[in-house]
DOGU-364645 format. One record per residue: residue in one letter; y, z, x of N, C-alpha, C, O in turn. Coordinates in steps of 0.001 Angstrom, whole numbers, plus 524288, in hexadecimal, padded with zeros to 5 digits. Atoms other than C-alpha are relative to their C-alpha. Example, Ala and Ser with C-alpha at 12.3 -4.5 7.8 and 13.67 -1.06 7.14 Angstrom:
A7FB5A800008037A7EE6C81E788300C804B080000803848049D8029980790;S7FB5A7FFC47FCCC7FBDC81BE48356680442802DA7FCFE80896803837FEFB;
***
This chain:
X7FF57800997FB1C4DAECE02E0A08448001A7F99C801CE7FC757F6E080045;X800908043A7FED64DDA0DF674A0DB57FB1A7FD12804AA7F8557FEA380845;X806618026A7FC664D391DEB91A12EF7FFE480062805C47FB8F800A8807D6;X7FFAF7FEB07FA8B4D7D9DED53A21007FE0F805688007B7FA2F805B580351;X801E87FDB07FF0E4D600DFA82A1FF47FA3A8028B7FF667F81280635801A5;X804D97FFB28012A4C9F7DFA38A1A9D7FA387FD88804507F5C67FF138054D;X8034E801E17FC244C44ADF153A244E80151802AF8052D7FEF2800D9808EF;X7FDFD7FDF07FAF44CAB3DF9CAA2F7B7FBAA8054A7FF907F94B806D980372;X803EB7FB5D7FFCE4C1DAE0621A29FE7FA877FD95802107F82F7FE5480632;X80540801947FE244B5EEDFEF0A29817FE9D7FF62805C97FA808010A807A6;X80083802597FB384B7B7DF97EA36C78002280450803717FDEB803658079C;X7FEF87FA157FD854BB03E08B0A3C387FA80801A77FD7D7F84380463800C0;X806487FCE2800F84ACD5E0D01A35357FDD37FC8E802DB7FAFD7FECF80604;X804EE803067FE154A598E0178A3A8E801C2800E8806B07FE2680204809AA;X7FEFB7FE537FA384ACA7E03ADA48C57FD1A805A3802717FA82806D080651;X801687FAAC7FD904AA49E1114A494B7F94080081800F37F7C6804EC80227;X805057FFFF8027749B39E0E43A476B7FF087FAF6803E7800A67F68C802E3;X8011B8045A7FC214953DE06B9A556A7FB707FC817FD067F7917FDFA7FA94;X80284804B98026E49021DF938A512B7FABC8006C8010C7F99D800BC805B7;X805CA7FFE77FE4347FF5DF9DFA4F6D7FF3A7FB7880284802797F7FA801E5;X802EC8026A7FD9947813DF229A57797FB817FDA97FCB27F8FF7FA2A7FED7;X8024B8003F8036F46FF6DF0EAA4C127FEF48017B7FB327FAE3803AC7F9DE;X7FEFA7FDE880395474BFDF2FEA3FF17FB307FFB57FA977F99D7FB707F90A;X803E27FF05804A346AB7DF754A34328019C7FCBA7F9D9806117FBE97F83D;X7FD488013E8039B46A00DF15AA27CC7FFBC804EF7FAF77FD72809267FB49;X800827F9C98046B46BA1DFAE2A1ACE7F96C7FF677FC8B7F7547FBB87FA45;X80690800318029145D32DFE79A159C7FF707FD257FB347FBD77FA0F7FA65;X800B7801158040D4612CDFC16A081E8012F7F8788002A7FFCC7F5C87FC6D;X80011805FD7FFC546423DECE5A0BDF7FA5A7FDD4802077F86C7F9EB7FFFE;X80431802097FD74457CFDEB63A147C7FBB18001D7FAAF7F9847FC267F90E;X80383800838051344F4CDF03CA07DC7FF397FC497FC687FB407FA257FABF;X7FE28803A58043E456FBDE8449FEA87FEBE7FAFA802E97FB437F8F08004B;X7FF29806D47FE9345770DD9E4A06607FD417FE3A800CA7FC867F9927FFD5;X80564801E47FCC944AA1DDB0CA0DEB7FDE17FC2D7FD3C7FCCA7F8237FF9B;X8034D803EB802A044402DD3B2A02518026A7FBA37FDB7800047F94A7FA45;X7FCB28044C801B244F17DC93AA00027FFB57FC758049F7FF617FD5180958;X7FF75805037FAAD44FA2DBB08A063C8065B800E58017C80A63801DE7FF0D;X7FA2B800D07FDDA45A77DBA50A0EA8805457FACE7FBE8804F07F6DC7F92D;X7FC3380353802DC466EBDB4B0A096E803EA7FF6A8013A803D77FDB1805B7;X7FBE87FF227FDBA475AADB5BEA0A6C801DC804BC7FD45802A3805147F889;X7FD087FA558017B47B37DC441A0A28804AF801008006D8075A7FEB0803B2;X7F9827FE2F7FD12488A0DCB27A09F07FF31805AC7FE0B7FE6B807F17F9DF;X7FF1A7F9447FE7748975DD907A103180543801A67FF518089380156802C9;X7FA497FC7F7FFB44954CDE023A0AD67FF1B805AB8032B7FB7D808D680320;X7FF3A7FB897FAD44990CDEA16A15507FD237FFBD803647FBA58043380463;X803897FF2C7FD144906CDE717A1ED27FFFE803AE804D27FCBD802F280848;X7FEF07FCC47FA354941FDF0F4A29B17FDBB8004C802D57FEEA7FCE380603;X8015E8022D7FAD548B72DF2AEA33C87FBCF7FB75801887FA237FABF805FC;X801F98060F7FFC348406DE569A31767FB047FFE27FF137F8EC7FB8F7FEE9;X803D3800467FF2847792DEA7EA30697FCEC7FCA57FC307F92B7F9DB7FD50;X803028048580628473CFDE35DA215B8018F7FB868029F7FDF17F8DB80454;X7FFB2806517FEAB4792EDD757A25EF7FDC67FCF8803327FCF17F83F802D2;X8031D802267FBF247270DD641A31D27F9C27FF7A7FD8F7F6F67FB9E7FE31;X805C780146801A246535DD87AA2B4F7FF717FDD57FC697FAE77FD187FB00;X800DF80400803B546799DD07FA21348012F7F8B480314800007F497800E2;X800A8805BA7FD6D469D9DC3DBA2A7E7FC7B80016803CA7FC6C7FBC6805EB;X803D27FF6B8006045E6CDC87CA30767FD9F7FDB37FE1F7FC3E7F94A7FF74;X803EA803F88053B4569BDC52EA24AB801FC7FBCE7FE727FF9B7FA277FA9B;X800CB80408801DD45D4EDB8C5A234C803E67FED77FC2A804AB7FA917FA18;X7FC67802C5803AD4686EDBB36A1AA2804297FEF180295804687FF8880759;X7FC05801517FE4D47551DB6B5A1B6280380804447FF628039E805447FAAF;X7FE587FCEB801E147D88DC135A1B7D807EC7FEC680255809D17FCD78064E;X7FAC4800297FF0748D48DC25EA196E8017A806D07FF41800C5809BD7FB82;X8007E7FAC5800FF490B3DCF65A1D4180734802468003880A3E80210803F1;X7FA8C7FD9C7FEB949E17DD5BFA1A408011B80661800517FEA6809FE7FE50;X7FE487FA577FFFD4A50BDE1CCA1D7F8068D8005C80182808A37FD3F80486;X7FB66800227FD934B322DE695A1EA78030B80114805BF8078A8008A8075B;X7FF837FF137F9F44B1A9DEA6DA2C9E7FF167FC7F804027FA7B7FB6E804E0;X800BD804687FD3F4B3E4DE028A36717FBD6802A98046F7F8AA7FF9780657;X802E37FE187FB674ACAEDE9B6A410E7FAC97FFBB7FD357F7537FE7180049;X805A38002D8007F49FDCDEA2FA382A7FE817FA807FFF67FA2F7F93D801A9;X801F780578801614A026DDB40A34A3800347FCC3806827FD7A7F907807D2;X80022801E47FA9C4A395DD86BA43427FB7B801F0801A37F8B67FE1280258;X803F37FD2A7FDDF49862DE180A48317FA827FC987FD6C7F69E7FB7F80006;X804F9803E1800E348ED3DD8B3A3E1F7FFF17FAAA8022B7FC177F7D5802AD;X7FFA9805F37FE57492CDDCCA6A42E37FE837FED38051E7FD007FA92806C8;X802277FF517FAD148FF1DD204A508E7FA8E7FF6E800097F8427FBD980245;X805D6800468026A482D6DD44DA4BFB7FDDE7FCC97FEE97F95A7FC4480079;X803A9804CF802F047F1BDC922A45288004E7FBCB8049D7FC817F8DA804B4;X7FFAA804C57FBFD4839EDBF45A51B87FC05803D5803277F7D38017C80304;X8031C7FEF87FD8347BDADC8AFA5A047F9A7800567FE187F68D8022A80148;X805AE80070802A546E64DC74CA51AD7FF587FBD97FE087FB9C7FB617FB0A;X7FFA5803F2800B5471DADBA54A501F7FE647FEBC7F7BF7FAB27FCE07F54A;X800C87FFC38053A474CADBBABA413F805B77FE387FD3B807A77FFE17F928;X7F9F9800F2801C248295DB4E1A407A800627FC707FBEE803C27FC307F884;X8009A80478805AE47DD2DA999A37937FED4803207FC067FFAF800D97F7E1;X8014C7FDBB8061A47981DB3E9A2CD780330803307FFB28027B805767FB84;X7FD607F9B6801434836FDBF6BA2DD8806717FC768001A808167F98680389;X7F904801A08001D49340DBBC0A2928800E4805C97FFB380041808577FBAD;X7FBCA7FBF98027A49A42DC7F7A2C17804938020780097805F0803A9804E7;X7FBA0802368024D4A657DC804A262A80202806797FE86800448091A7FAE5;X7FB667FBB8800C74B0E9DD45FA27A3804A07FCCA7FB0D807C67F9287FADF;X7FCDF80330806884B5C7DD366A17AE7FF43805687FDEE7FBD1808867FF29;X7FF947FC5B802844BA35DDD31A0EEB7FE1A7FD777FA3A800607F9E47F7F3;X8029C8019E8048E4B0FFDDBC1A02CC80384800D17FB5A802617FFCF7F6CA;X7FB567FF5A806074BD1FDDEF69F9B1800D87FC417FF22800007FAFC7FA93;X7FCE1803A4800284C326DD3A19FC2E7FD787FAB87FD84800077F7507FB49;X8042D8062F800B24B725DC81F9F9C57FBD080179802DC7FC5F80448806B9;X804DE802417FE794A9F6DC5CE9FCC17FEC37FA31801448001E7F6A07FE56;X801DA8050D8002D4A38DDBA05A03827FF387FDD37FACF7FF6E8000C7F68C;X8032E8037F8048C49E72DAE939FB217FB0E80147801AE7F96C8025280615;X804397FFC2800294923FDAFBF9F6B47FC0D7FA338008C7FE027F664802BD;X801DA7FBD680306487F7DADDD9F2857FBE28019A805177FB0A7FF918095D;X803647FB727FC9A47E0FDB96A9F7DC7FB71800A97FF637FAFE800527FA9D;X8028C7FE648018347224DBC9D9F7BD7FDFF8065B800577F99E808077FF45;X7FF9C7F9AB7FE9A47364DCB239FA9C804C480173801A58069E7FF0A8055F;X7F9937FDED7FEF2481B7DD3159FACA7FB6D80584800027F7A2806DF7FD60;X801357FA837FF2647F50DE060A00DC804A58025880025809018005980085;X7F98E7FC4A7FFEE488E8DEBCDA00AF7FCE8804EC800847FB1A8078A7FCE8;X801317FA31800324842ADF7B0A079480247802EE8012E803EF801EA80594;X7FD167FAFD7FF3B48B16E043DA07C1806907FD287FFCE809CA7FEC4802FC;X7FB5E800AD8012F497A8DFCDCA02C580364801C47FF30806B47FF267FCE3;X7FC367FC0C800C249FFAE07E4A02918042D7FF9180366804097FD50807A5;X7FA3F7FF727FB9C4ADBDE0A43A08618026B804267FE19801238052F7F995;X7F97F7FD657FFF64B9ABE13B6A0860802BC7FDD37FD02804B5800937F998;X7FC59802E6802524C13DE0911A031B7FE7C7FFD77FB187FA98802037F948;X800CD80041805E64C360E04E39F5117FDBB7F9EA7FF59800557F626800D2;X7FF268067E8009C4BCC9DF7CA9F16A7FC69800087FAE57F917803777FA51;X80331800C1804384B67FDF4979E5C97FA477FD6C8002E7F9467F90A7FE7B;X80712801637FDBC4A6AADF38A9EA377FF587FDA37FA317FC347FA007FA3E;X804FE80360803BF4A2CEDEEB39DC648025A7FB917FF027FFFC7F8387FC7F;X7FE498078B800DA4ABC4DE1E29DC407FDC27FE16804AA7FC347F98A8047A;X802978031F7FB504A650DDFAC9EA727FA3A7FF457FE7F7F7857FBB080038;X8072D800277FD79497DADE2259E86C7FFB47FAFB7F9AA7FBDF7F8377F8C4;X802D9803898048749991DD9B49DA42802337FA63800E8800B57F65B7FEC1;X80051805A67FD4649F84DCF0A9E1B97FC437FFD6802327F9937FBF180155;X8048F802F07FB9649553DCF999EBDD7FA897FDEB7FB207F7677FA4A7FB84;X806D8800C2802DC48987DCFC49E0E8801797FA987FE747FE0B7F7467FF08;X7FF008061980213490FDDC29F9DB387FFD57FC448031A8008C7F7EB8012D;X7FFCA803907FBA248FEEDBBC39E9227F89E7FF2E7FF5E7F6837FC408028C;X8063B7FF367FD1A47F9ADBDEC9E8117FE8B7FB0C7FB158007B7FA1A7F6C9;X8031080431801B5476D4DB26A9E47C7FCB2802E07FA9F7FCB4807A57F9FE;X805087FEBF8034146BB8DB2C89D82C7FCCD80257804C07FD208008F80934;X801037FD7A7FC66463BEDBCAC9DED28003080297804257FC6C803A6806F1;X7FC7A7FE977FA5046C90DC20E9E96E7FFC2805967FD767FE59805E07F8E0;X7FFF07FB73801B246DD7DD1379E84080650800A4802F9809287FDF1805C2;X7FBD07FD457FDAC47876DDA209EAEF7FDEF806CD801897FC02809F77FE78;X802D67FB887FD6847473DE5ED9F34E80498804868006780820803A88038C;X7FCF97FCC77FF3C47C38DF2449F1947FF19804F1801057FD4B807A07FD75;X802AF7FB3E8000947A13DFF419F9A6804CA803F380190807CB8035280544;X7FC3A7FC817FE63482A9E0A309F9C87FEC180437801BE7FA118049A802BF;X801267FAA87FDCE4837BE18469FEC07FE4E802227F97F7FF637FFD27F56C;X801EE7FCC5805C847D74E21C79F2EF80094804ED803E87FFF9808B1800FB;X7FF327F9FC7FD8847F90E2E559FDA0803327FF9A804BB802347FB79806FC;X7FC937FF6C7FB87488FEE30BCA08BB7FD6280202804B37FBA88067A8051B;X802027FFCF7FB304842CE2F4FA15D2802AE8049780352807628057A802DC;X7FA4D7FD227FDA0488F9E39F6A1F41802447FC5A803A8805A57FE7C80654;X7FBE0803A97FD9148EBCE2E5AA2648803BD7FD227FE1D806E87FB378012E;X7FDE68037D803AE494EEE273CA1C18805C680167800838076D805EB8008C;X7F9707FEBF7FEAF4A479E2528A1E5C803148041E7F8B3807518064C7F80F;X7FC607FD078048C4A6A9E2B8CA0ECD7FB89805407FEED7F77D804A47FC67;X802AF7FACC801634A0BEE39E2A0E2C803578019C7FC23805D98054B7FDF1;X7FCC27FE3C804694A882E3C70A01E67FBE58026C7FD3A7F8837FFA37FB3E;X805437FD358028849EF6E46AA9FC29800817FE9C7F9777FC837FF3A7F6DB;X7FF7080255805964A438E41549EDBD7FEE87FC717FFEB7FE9B7FB677FB3C;X8019880295802CA49FBFE356E9EEA67FAE37FDA67FE717F6977FF008001E;X8048B8015D8050C49737E2D6D9E4147FE577FBC38023B801C27F8D3803E7;X7FF86806837FF724910AE21459E7797FB397FE457FBCA7F702800857FB40;X800C8803958040A48D11E180D9DCD97FAFF7FE73800337F9777FBA1803C8;X8055E80372800D847F7AE14C09D8467FF4C7FC1180075803057F93C7FF58;X800D8806537FFE64791FE07F49DA9C802737FD5A7F981804EE7F94C7F8C8;X7FFC6801C680580479F1E07A39CA8E8071C7FF647FE7A8096A7FD327FADF;X7F9967FF8A80127488FBE0A019CBAF803067FCA5803CF807A07FBBD802C0;X7FF06804267FC9748B53E00F09D65B7FF6D7F9F77FC85803377F7067FC27;X801A280336801B4483EFDF6719CECA8042B7FECF7F8C6806647FAA87F7D1;X7FC857FF90805F048B8CDF84F9BF88805AE7FCB380128806637F84B7FF5C;X7FAEF801AD7FEFB4991EDF5559C40C7FFC17F894801C08030C7F55880066;X801C48045F7FEDC4931FDE8B19C998800877FADE7FB5D8020F7F65D7FC15;X8006C8025380487491A2DE36D9BC437FC887FB178011E7FE407F6A480081;X802E9805167FF134873DDDA429BFA77FBD2800B97FA777F9DA8048B7F84F;X8030D802DB8056447FE6DD3BA9B4037F8F08015E800097F5DE7FE5D80231;X80655800337FFFA4716ADD80A9B2537FD537F9C1800147F9E57F7B9802C5;X801AC806B48006146FB4DC99D9AEA0800ED7FC4C804BE800347F78B804D9;X7FF70802C07F9AB472F4DC65C9BDA47FDD1802AC803CE7FB4A800BE8076A;X800B97FBDD7FC1047121DD2989C4937FD91804157FEC87FEC48073E7FB5C;X802FC7FB128014B465E1DDBBA9C6A57FF4F804078047B7FDAB80391808FA;X800867FC547FADE466C5DE82B9CD087F83780069801647F476800737FE62;X8054F801747FC1545A15DE75B9D8207FE60807698016F7FA48809E680101;X801D77FA8F7FEE745D03DF5F49DCBE8043F802AC7FE628086C800637FF0B;X7FB3E7FD74800084663DE01BE9D8107FDA8806FC800F37FCB080A7C7FDCB;X802BB7FA9C7FF27460EAE0DC89E02F803D48033C8041F8084280249805BC;X7FB907FB8D7FB54465D6E195E9E9E47FC8F801E2803897FC72806A38043D;X803DE7FE397FBC445B52E19E09F458802BD8035C8030780783803C28029B;X7FD127FC8D7FC0B45D6AE24359FFA27FCA77FC6B804967F9687F8EC803F8;X8029E802CF7FC1145A13E20A8A0DE78027B8040A804FB80601806FF80396;X7FDEF7FDD07FCA545CF2E271EA1BE4803347FB94803378016B7F7B48056F;X7FC97803C87FCDA46932E20BFA21D580058801DD805667FE0C805E1806B8;X7FD9B7FE737FB2246E90E2196A2F28805107FE70800F5806DD7FA167FFFF;X7FA4F800F68000E47B84E22A4A31EF8021A7FF0C807407FF417FFC680B0E;X7FD6E802977FB95484E2E1DA2A3DAC7FEAA803F4803A57FF48801C7807E4;X7FFFA7FC8A7FCFC48223E297AA45227F83280198801B57F6CF8045D80562;X80594800497FFD04722FE28E3A444C7FE04804D57FC247F9C38070F7FC67;X8025C7FBA680207471CAE3306A3AFD7FD2E7FFBB7F96A7FF457FC1D7F709;X8033780207804164694AE3273A2E4A80105803E37FB6480191808987FC37;X7FEB57FCF18040F46BE4E36C1A1FA67FCF57FC3C7FB1A7FCD07F7877FC12;X8033B801638036546392E331BA12FA8065C7FDE87FBEB80A578006A7FAEC;X7FB1580166803CC46D8AE2B2EA09F37FFAF7FCD17FBC67FC287F9C47FCF5;X7FF74802D2804D146F2FE24259FD13801557FB1F80057805787FA2780298;X7FD0080466800DE46FB9E15A89F9F97FF877FF257FA637FB928004F7F7EA;X7FFF68024D80403473EFE102C9EE187FEE57FAC57FF8F802CD7F7F77FF96;X80102805B37FFED46DAFE03169ED547FFD17FC047FB707FB587FBC07F9B1;X80029805D4801EB46FC7DF7039E513800357FC478014C803477FA688047E;X80153804FB7FF41469D4DEB799E3CF8010E7FCAB7FB487FF427FEDB7F764;X7FFCF802CD802CC46DDEDDFCA9DAEC7FEA77FBAF800617FE517FA7680504;X8046D806277FF93466FEDD1EA9D8D3803F27FDA67FC0D804867FF4C7F791;X7FDE1803708037246FF4DC7B69D3CE7FB117FB827FDA47F9C37F7978001A;X80415803B18039246521DC0CF9C9B58024B7FA297FE207FF797F6497FDC4;X7FF4980343802C846E61DB7C49C3CA804397FC1380397805E67F7FB801B5;
***
């Protein structure tokens, strides 16, 4: 799929959804980051912007990337409306091409799945390299298919957190896996429907 086709696809996905007046952060981000002091964060695939806005409200400086210009334009508008433009940089960008210069204290990738080909492991490994010592990489993946998911393939298999971590080849001398589990939660879809879903949560801290 060409770069322009990828952007067009995701622009279409977001354009079909009305812009939220109050985008909410992901549950796993809140529970993970609340105890941490604010710093510099990279939000890979910022989507509706709830994570970036929540982080900025808590004092983080956020670089928020998404391949969709619809998503990043909405986030920039929300940041201006809330007086957070100085803490959020929303950039339309394809992470397959490059990542912004670090260093960062947090890299977050929530539901960084897509229907087009990308070397997700390479992107996450490059993102991990942007972390400062004591910085954290938080990867939250789908562990089940929600009724409203764009991917309804009954044969889809979701890699475990351990399977996501292994090919990153992060040396135990410099990296510590702080969390690798598969919690359940009640999620709310675009039309207000609720369903129990499984998250695959991987949290890795840079120690060296």
